[in-house]
C-alpha positions as CSV (number, residue, x, y, z in Angstrom):
1,M,8.4,-32.3,-80.9
2,N,8.6,-33.4,-84.6
3,G,5.8,-33.8,-86.9
4,R,5.2,-37.1,-88.3
5,D,1.7,-38.7,-88.5
6,F,-1.7,-38.4,-87.2
7,L,-3.7,-41.0,-84.9
8,P,-6.5,-42.4,-86.4
9,A,-9.9,-41.5,-84.8
10,T,-11.0,-44.9,-84.4
11,V,-8.3,-45.6,-81.8
12,G,-9.5,-45.2,-78.5
13,A,-7.4,-44.6,-75.1
14,G,-6.2,-47.6,-73.6
15,A,-6.2,-49.6,-76.8
16,A,-3.9,-50.5,-79.4
17,A,-4.9,-50.4,-83.2
18,P,-6.7,-53.5,-84.1
19,A,-4.6,-56.5,-85.4
20,S,-7.1,-56.5,-88.4
21,A,-6.6,-53.1,-89.1
22,P,-4.3,-51.7,-91.9
23,I,-1.3,-50.2,-90.2
24,P,-0.8,-46.2,-90.7
25,Q,1.9,-45.3,-93.0
26,P,3.8,-42.2,-92.0
27,P,3.7,-39.6,-94.4
28,P,6.6,-37.2,-95.5
29,R,7.4,-34.7,-92.7
30,N,5.3,-31.5,-92.7
31,I,7.8,-29.0,-93.4
32,A,5.8,-26.1,-92.6
33,I,5.8,-27.2,-88.8
34,D,9.5,-27.6,-89.1
35,A,10.2,-24.1,-90.3
36,Y,7.8,-22.6,-87.6
37,R,9.4,-24.4,-84.9
38,G,12.8,-23.4,-86.6
39,F,11.7,-19.5,-86.7
40,V,10.5,-19.9,-83.0
41,M,13.9,-21.2,-81.9
42,L,15.8,-18.5,-83.9
43,L,14.2,-15.8,-82.2
44,M,15.0,-17.4,-79.0
45,M,18.7,-18.0,-80.1
46,A,18.8,-14.4,-81.3
47,E,19.0,-13.1,-77.8
48,V,22.5,-13.1,-78.5
49,L,22.2,-10.1,-80.7
50,Q,21.7,-7.8,-77.6
51,L,19.6,-5.3,-79.4
52,S,18.6,-3.7,-76.4
53,R,22.2,-2.8,-75.8
54,V,22.5,-1.5,-79.4
55,A,19.5,0.8,-79.0
56,Q,20.8,2.2,-76.0
57,A,23.9,3.3,-77.9
58,F,21.6,5.0,-80.3
59,P,18.8,6.5,-78.2
60,S,17.5,8.7,-80.9
61,S,17.2,5.8,-83.4
62,G,13.6,4.4,-83.8
63,F,14.8,1.8,-85.9
64,W,17.0,0.2,-83.1
65,S,14.3,0.9,-80.4
66,F,11.6,-0.8,-82.4
67,L,14.0,-4.1,-83.0
68,A,14.9,-4.0,-79.1
69,Y,11.1,-3.7,-78.3
70,H,10.7,-6.9,-80.2
71,Q,13.4,-8.6,-78.7
72,T,12.5,-8.2,-75.0
73,H,9.3,-9.1,-72.9
74,V,6.7,-6.6,-72.4
75,D,6.8,-5.5,-68.7
76,W,3.3,-6.9,-67.9
77,A,0.2,-6.7,-70.4
78,G,0.8,-6.6,-74.0
79,C,2.8,-8.6,-76.5
80,S,6.1,-8.2,-78.5
81,L,7.4,-10.8,-81.1
82,H,9.7,-12.0,-78.3
83,D,6.6,-12.8,-76.1
84,T,5.4,-15.1,-79.0
85,I,8.4,-17.5,-78.6
86,Q,7.3,-19.6,-75.5
87,P,3.5,-19.9,-76.6
88,G,4.9,-20.8,-80.1
89,F,7.0,-23.5,-78.9
90,S,4.1,-25.0,-76.7
91,F,1.8,-24.4,-79.6
92,L,4.0,-26.5,-81.7
93,V,4.1,-29.5,-79.0
94,G,0.3,-29.6,-79.7
95,V,0.6,-29.5,-83.2
96,A,3.1,-32.4,-83.4
97,M,1.2,-34.5,-81.0
98,P,-1.0,-36.2,-83.6
99,Y,1.8,-36.6,-85.9
100,S,4.0,-38.3,-83.0
101,I,1.3,-40.8,-81.8
102,A,0.4,-42.1,-85.3
103,S,4.1,-42.7,-86.1
104,R,4.3,-44.7,-83.0
105,L,1.3,-46.6,-84.0
106,A,2.7,-47.3,-87.4
107,K,5.8,-48.8,-85.6
108,G,3.4,-51.2,-83.8
109,G,3.3,-49.1,-80.5
110,A,0.9,-49.8,-77.7
111,F,-1.2,-47.1,-75.6
112,G,0.6,-48.3,-72.4
113,R,4.2,-48.2,-73.6
114,M,3.5,-44.8,-75.2
115,F,2.0,-43.3,-72.1
116,G,5.1,-44.6,-70.3
117,H,7.1,-42.6,-72.9
118,A,5.2,-39.6,-72.5
119,L,5.9,-39.9,-68.8
120,W,9.3,-40.3,-69.3
121,R,9.5,-37.4,-71.8
122,S,7.6,-35.1,-69.2
123,L,10.2,-35.9,-66.4
124,L,13.5,-35.2,-68.8
125,L,11.5,-32.0,-70.3
126,V,11.0,-31.0,-66.2
127,A,14.9,-32.1,-65.3
128,L,16.4,-30.2,-68.4
129,G,14.4,-26.9,-67.1
130,I,15.7,-27.1,-63.6
131,F,19.2,-27.9,-64.7
132,L,19.1,-25.0,-67.0
133,R,17.8,-22.8,-64.2
134,S,20.4,-24.1,-61.7
135,L,23.3,-22.9,-64.1
136,Y,25.8,-21.0,-61.9
137,S,23.9,-21.4,-58.7
138,P,25.1,-22.5,-55.6
139,R,22.7,-25.3,-55.4
140,T,19.9,-26.8,-57.2
141,N,17.4,-23.9,-58.1
142,F,14.2,-25.8,-57.9
143,T,11.6,-23.6,-60.2
144,F,9.3,-24.6,-62.6
145,E,8.3,-21.6,-64.7
146,D,10.9,-22.3,-67.3
147,T,9.8,-23.3,-71.0
148,L,10.9,-27.0,-70.7
149,T,9.4,-27.7,-67.2
150,Q,6.0,-25.8,-68.2
151,I,5.7,-27.9,-71.1
152,G,6.9,-31.1,-69.3
153,L,4.3,-30.6,-66.5
154,G,1.4,-30.5,-69.0
155,Y,2.6,-33.0,-71.5
156,P,1.2,-36.2,-70.1
157,F,-2.2,-34.7,-70.0
158,L,-1.7,-33.5,-73.5
159,F,-1.2,-37.0,-74.7
160,L,-4.2,-38.4,-73.0
161,L,-6.4,-35.8,-74.5
162,A,-4.8,-36.7,-78.0
163,F,-6.9,-40.1,-77.7
164,R,-10.1,-38.3,-77.0
165,P,-12.4,-37.0,-79.7
166,P,-12.4,-33.3,-80.4
167,K,-15.4,-32.6,-78.3
168,W,-13.7,-33.6,-75.2
169,Q,-10.8,-32.1,-76.0
170,A,-12.6,-28.7,-76.4
171,I,-14.5,-29.3,-72.9
172,A,-11.1,-29.8,-71.4
173,L,-9.9,-26.6,-72.9
174,A,-12.9,-24.6,-71.8
175,A,-12.6,-26.2,-68.0
176,I,-8.9,-25.3,-67.9
177,L,-9.4,-21.8,-69.3
178,V,-12.7,-21.0,-67.2
179,G,-11.4,-23.0,-64.1
180,Y,-8.0,-21.1,-64.0
181,W,-9.9,-17.9,-64.3
182,L,-12.2,-18.4,-61.6
183,A,-9.4,-19.5,-59.3
184,W,-7.6,-16.2,-59.6
185,A,-11.0,-14.1,-59.7
186,L,-12.1,-15.8,-56.3
187,Y,-8.5,-15.0,-54.6
188,P,-8.7,-12.0,-52.5
189,V,-7.2,-8.6,-53.8
190,P,-4.5,-7.4,-51.5
191,G,-5.7,-4.2,-49.2
192,P,-4.8,-0.6,-50.0
193,G,-2.0,-0.9,-47.5
194,F,-0.4,-3.6,-49.2
195,D,3.2,-3.1,-49.7
196,Y,4.3,-4.2,-53.5
197,Q,7.9,-3.5,-52.8
198,S,8.0,-6.4,-50.4
199,A,6.8,-8.5,-53.2
200,G,9.4,-7.1,-55.6
201,V,7.2,-4.7,-57.3
202,P,9.3,-1.3,-57.5
203,L,7.8,2.0,-56.9
204,T,8.1,3.1,-60.2
205,W,6.0,0.0,-61.5
206,Q,3.1,1.7,-63.7
207,H,1.2,-1.5,-64.5
208,H,-1.2,-1.9,-61.1
209,Y,-4.8,-2.8,-62.3
210,T,-7.6,-1.3,-60.2
211,G,-11.3,-3.1,-59.8
212,F,-11.8,-6.3,-61.0
213,A,-8.6,-6.8,-62.9
214,A,-6.4,-6.4,-59.6
215,H,-6.5,-10.1,-59.2
216,W,-3.9,-10.2,-62.0
217,N,-1.4,-7.6,-60.3
218,K,2.0,-9.0,-60.3
219,N,3.4,-10.8,-57.3
220,A,0.0,-10.3,-55.4
221,N,-2.1,-13.0,-57.0
222,F,-3.1,-16.5,-56.5
223,G,-0.3,-18.0,-58.5
224,N,2.3,-16.4,-56.7
225,A,0.2,-17.4,-53.0
226,F,0.6,-20.9,-54.3
227,D,4.6,-20.8,-55.1
228,Q,5.2,-19.2,-51.8
229,W,3.9,-22.5,-50.4
230,F,4.9,-25.0,-53.2
231,L,8.3,-23.8,-53.7
232,N,9.5,-23.6,-50.2
233,L,8.9,-27.4,-50.1
234,F,12.1,-27.9,-52.0
235,P,15.5,-26.9,-50.4
236,R,16.7,-23.5,-51.2
237,T,19.4,-20.9,-50.3
238,R,16.7,-18.8,-48.9
239,P,12.9,-18.6,-48.6
240,F,11.0,-18.1,-51.8
241,L,8.8,-14.8,-51.7
242,F,8.5,-13.9,-55.4
243,N,9.8,-14.3,-58.7
244,G,11.3,-11.0,-60.1
245,G,9.5,-11.3,-63.5
246,G,6.4,-12.2,-62.0
247,Y,6.6,-15.9,-63.6
248,L,4.7,-18.8,-61.9
249,T,4.7,-22.5,-61.6
250,L,1.0,-22.7,-62.1
251,S,1.1,-21.1,-65.6
252,F,1.5,-24.5,-66.9
253,I,-2.3,-25.2,-66.6
254,P,-3.0,-22.5,-69.2
255,T,0.1,-23.3,-71.1
256,L,-1.6,-26.8,-71.4
257,G,-4.6,-24.9,-72.9
258,T,-2.0,-23.4,-75.6
259,M,-0.7,-27.0,-76.5
260,I,-4.5,-28.1,-77.0
261,L,-5.0,-25.4,-79.4
262,G,-2.0,-26.7,-81.1
263,L,-3.3,-30.1,-80.9
264,F,-6.4,-28.8,-82.6
265,A,-4.2,-27.5,-85.5
266,G,-2.3,-30.7,-85.9
267,Q,-5.7,-32.7,-86.2
268,W,-7.0,-30.1,-88.8
269,L,-3.8,-30.6,-90.8
270,R,-3.5,-34.2,-91.0
271,A,-7.3,-34.4,-91.4
272,A,-7.3,-32.2,-94.7
273,V,-4.3,-34.0,-96.4
274,P,-3.4,-33.2,-99.1
275,R,-5.3,-29.9,-98.7
276,I,-4.2,-27.0,-96.3
277,P,-7.1,-25.9,-94.1
278,I,-5.7,-22.2,-94.0
279,G,-9.5,-20.8,-93.8
280,R,-10.0,-22.7,-90.5
281,L,-6.3,-21.7,-89.2
282,L,-7.4,-17.9,-90.1
283,A,-10.7,-18.2,-88.6
284,A,-9.1,-19.9,-85.3
285,G,-6.5,-17.2,-85.2
286,A,-8.8,-14.1,-85.7
287,I,-11.3,-15.6,-83.0
288,G,-8.5,-16.2,-80.4
289,I,-6.8,-12.7,-80.8
290,A,-10.4,-10.9,-80.7
291,A,-11.5,-13.1,-77.7
292,G,-8.1,-12.5,-75.8
293,L,-8.5,-8.6,-76.6
294,L,-12.4,-8.5,-75.6
295,F,-11.6,-10.1,-72.2
296,H,-8.6,-7.6,-71.8
297,F,-10.4,-4.3,-72.6
298,T,-13.6,-5.3,-70.7
299,G,-11.4,-5.9,-67.5
300,I,-12.6,-9.5,-67.3
301,C,-9.2,-10.9,-67.7
302,P,-5.9,-9.0,-68.7
303,V,-3.7,-10.2,-71.8
304,V,-0.3,-10.9,-69.5
305,K,2.2,-13.3,-70.8
306,R,4.3,-13.6,-67.5
307,I,1.5,-14.9,-65.4
308,W,-0.1,-16.9,-68.5
309,T,-3.6,-15.5,-68.1
310,P,-6.6,-17.5,-69.8
311,S,-6.9,-14.4,-72.2
312,W,-3.0,-14.6,-73.0
313,T,-3.9,-18.2,-74.0
314,L,-6.5,-17.3,-76.4
315,F,-4.8,-14.0,-77.9
316,S,-1.0,-15.9,-78.3
317,G,-2.9,-19.0,-79.6
318,G,-4.7,-16.6,-82.1
319,I,-1.5,-15.6,-83.1
320,C,0.1,-19.0,-83.4
321,F,-2.7,-20.1,-85.7
322,L,-1.8,-17.3,-87.8
323,F,1.7,-17.9,-88.0
324,L,1.0,-21.7,-88.7
325,A,-1.3,-20.5,-91.4
326,A,1.6,-18.3,-93.1
327,F,4.1,-21.0,-93.2
328,S,1.8,-23.7,-94.5
329,W,0.4,-21.3,-97.2
330,I,3.9,-20.2,-98.2
331,L,5.6,-23.6,-98.1
332,D,2.7,-26.1,-98.8
333,A,0.2,-24.1,-100.7
334,R,2.5,-22.1,-102.8
335,G,5.5,-24.3,-102.8
336,Y,8.2,-21.8,-101.8
337,R,10.2,-24.1,-99.7
338,K,14.2,-23.4,-100.5
339,W,14.3,-20.0,-98.5
340,A,12.8,-22.1,-95.4
341,F,15.9,-24.4,-95.2
342,P,17.8,-22.4,-92.5
343,L,14.6,-22.3,-90.4
344,V,14.2,-26.4,-90.9
345,V,17.8,-26.9,-89.9
346,V,16.8,-25.6,-86.5
347,G,13.4,-26.7,-86.3
348,M,14.4,-30.2,-86.6
349,N,16.6,-30.2,-83.8
350,S,14.9,-27.9,-81.4
351,I,16.0,-29.5,-78.0
352,A,19.4,-29.1,-79.3
353,A,19.1,-25.6,-80.4
354,Y,17.3,-25.1,-76.8
355,L,20.6,-26.4,-75.0
356,I,23.1,-24.8,-77.3
357,A,21.5,-21.4,-76.5
358,H,21.6,-21.9,-73.2
359,L,24.9,-23.3,-72.6
360,W,27.6,-22.3,-75.1
361,E,27.2,-18.5,-75.4
362,R,29.7,-17.9,-72.8
363,F,32.1,-20.5,-74.1
364,I,31.8,-19.1,-77.7
365,V,32.3,-15.5,-76.7
366,D,35.1,-16.2,-74.6
367,S,36.7,-18.1,-77.5
368,F,36.3,-15.2,-79.7
369,R,37.8,-12.8,-77.3
370,I,41.0,-15.4,-76.7
371,Q,41.3,-15.9,-80.5
372,L,40.4,-12.8,-82.2
373,G,41.2,-10.1,-79.6
374,A,39.2,-8.1,-77.2
375,H,38.1,-5.4,-79.7
376,F,37.5,-7.5,-83.0
377,F,34.0,-7.0,-83.2
378,Q,34.4,-2.8,-82.8
379,V,35.4,-2.6,-86.5
380,L,32.0,-0.4,-87.0
381,G,32.2,1.2,-83.4
382,T,31.6,0.1,-79.9
383,G,27.8,0.8,-80.4
384,L,27.3,-2.1,-82.9
385,E,29.8,-4.5,-81.2
386,P,27.2,-6.5,-79.3
387,L,25.2,-6.9,-82.7
388,L,28.3,-8.0,-84.4
389,R,29.5,-10.5,-81.8
390,G,25.9,-11.8,-81.6
391,I,25.7,-12.3,-85.4
392,A,29.0,-14.5,-85.1
393,V,27.7,-16.3,-82.2
394,L,24.4,-17.3,-83.8
395,L,26.4,-18.2,-86.9
396,V,28.2,-20.7,-84.9
397,Y,24.9,-22.0,-83.4
398,W,23.5,-22.6,-87.0
399,L,26.7,-24.3,-88.4
400,F,26.7,-26.9,-85.5
401,L,23.0,-27.7,-86.0
402,S,23.5,-27.8,-89.8
403,W,26.4,-30.3,-89.0
404,M,24.0,-32.3,-87.0
405,Y,21.3,-32.1,-89.8
406,R,23.6,-33.4,-92.6
407,R,24.6,-36.2,-90.5
408,K,21.0,-36.9,-89.3
409,I,21.7,-36.3,-85.7
410,F,18.5,-35.2,-84.2
411,L,18.4,-34.6,-80.2
412,R,15.0,-35.9,-79.0
413,V,13.5,-36.8,-75.5
């Protein structure tokens, strides 16, 4: 997940660079990619600010309500800033892939060895995701909807596609999106007497679709039917019936589509050096957003992040293209880089940041309570206590990542 160099187009799958060919030299890191990745990770780590609790303490404040909305996932269709975290992380895996491959080629790597590393990275990502989902559980929680497991499941396929021409990558993307959409469209919609409460959908749920779009209703769809079979193959404390948030194992397939979009962006960036393909990135962003919204409002396929619909792949991918264009324009085209240093510190250690955010919060909060007292963060009142405590926790996260950065300690898999 780091930015290095790009695979020469003349090297095909199953072959290393010819002995007579010049060895590609890795250029300086793409700081825009690191900064964008840092921004994504910072949004994730900022969950410790608990803006929803602050908004509840100030129910008449539109300001806090706005911030809280964008720090939570939407219930079903739609998009908040928080909903762009997982697509951004997945997209950037694709952006970094051509850099990573060419860096390994520059060090003499052969295809077989690199593919073995890709499989090993995939296994580690899946294992890390399961480990984090099993924290505080009585036994291993075999679930595969976590960000790391979703990326891990698709990573070997992304690696193989990176060795193919752009035409084949585009065909693969189309096949993924159309094939996944067709599988859901052909799966029968529950009858009128279906008990949605038995599938974990509350009576107050206001997001039921009718007509053709009903194929994408919560926990009554193709993906949930697959998980009721697949997840029950693993030892569990009780049989799996549904995921409370509607998340699914099979979402890794359209997530692979998001990574392929990132792969296109990474190849464009490398091919255009020293220029920045701002126009192409902006056009791809606009097309992706427009296509996703078109499919949503025509009822062909709603834009739902929780089940990663094909229209969500296009819509969120479009947003990712625009973010990447903005970071590239500001940092590379305009040369404004100093402000991005805090983001780069996080972005260059994304795996460490991810693990810290999931493993350290409770320890740090307890340490603050023990060392500073139970009411230390109530200096501005109880309503802002979660925010002040979260800022302190976030600062500890960043200071540790900064310490790693200064000592050139980068956790990679």
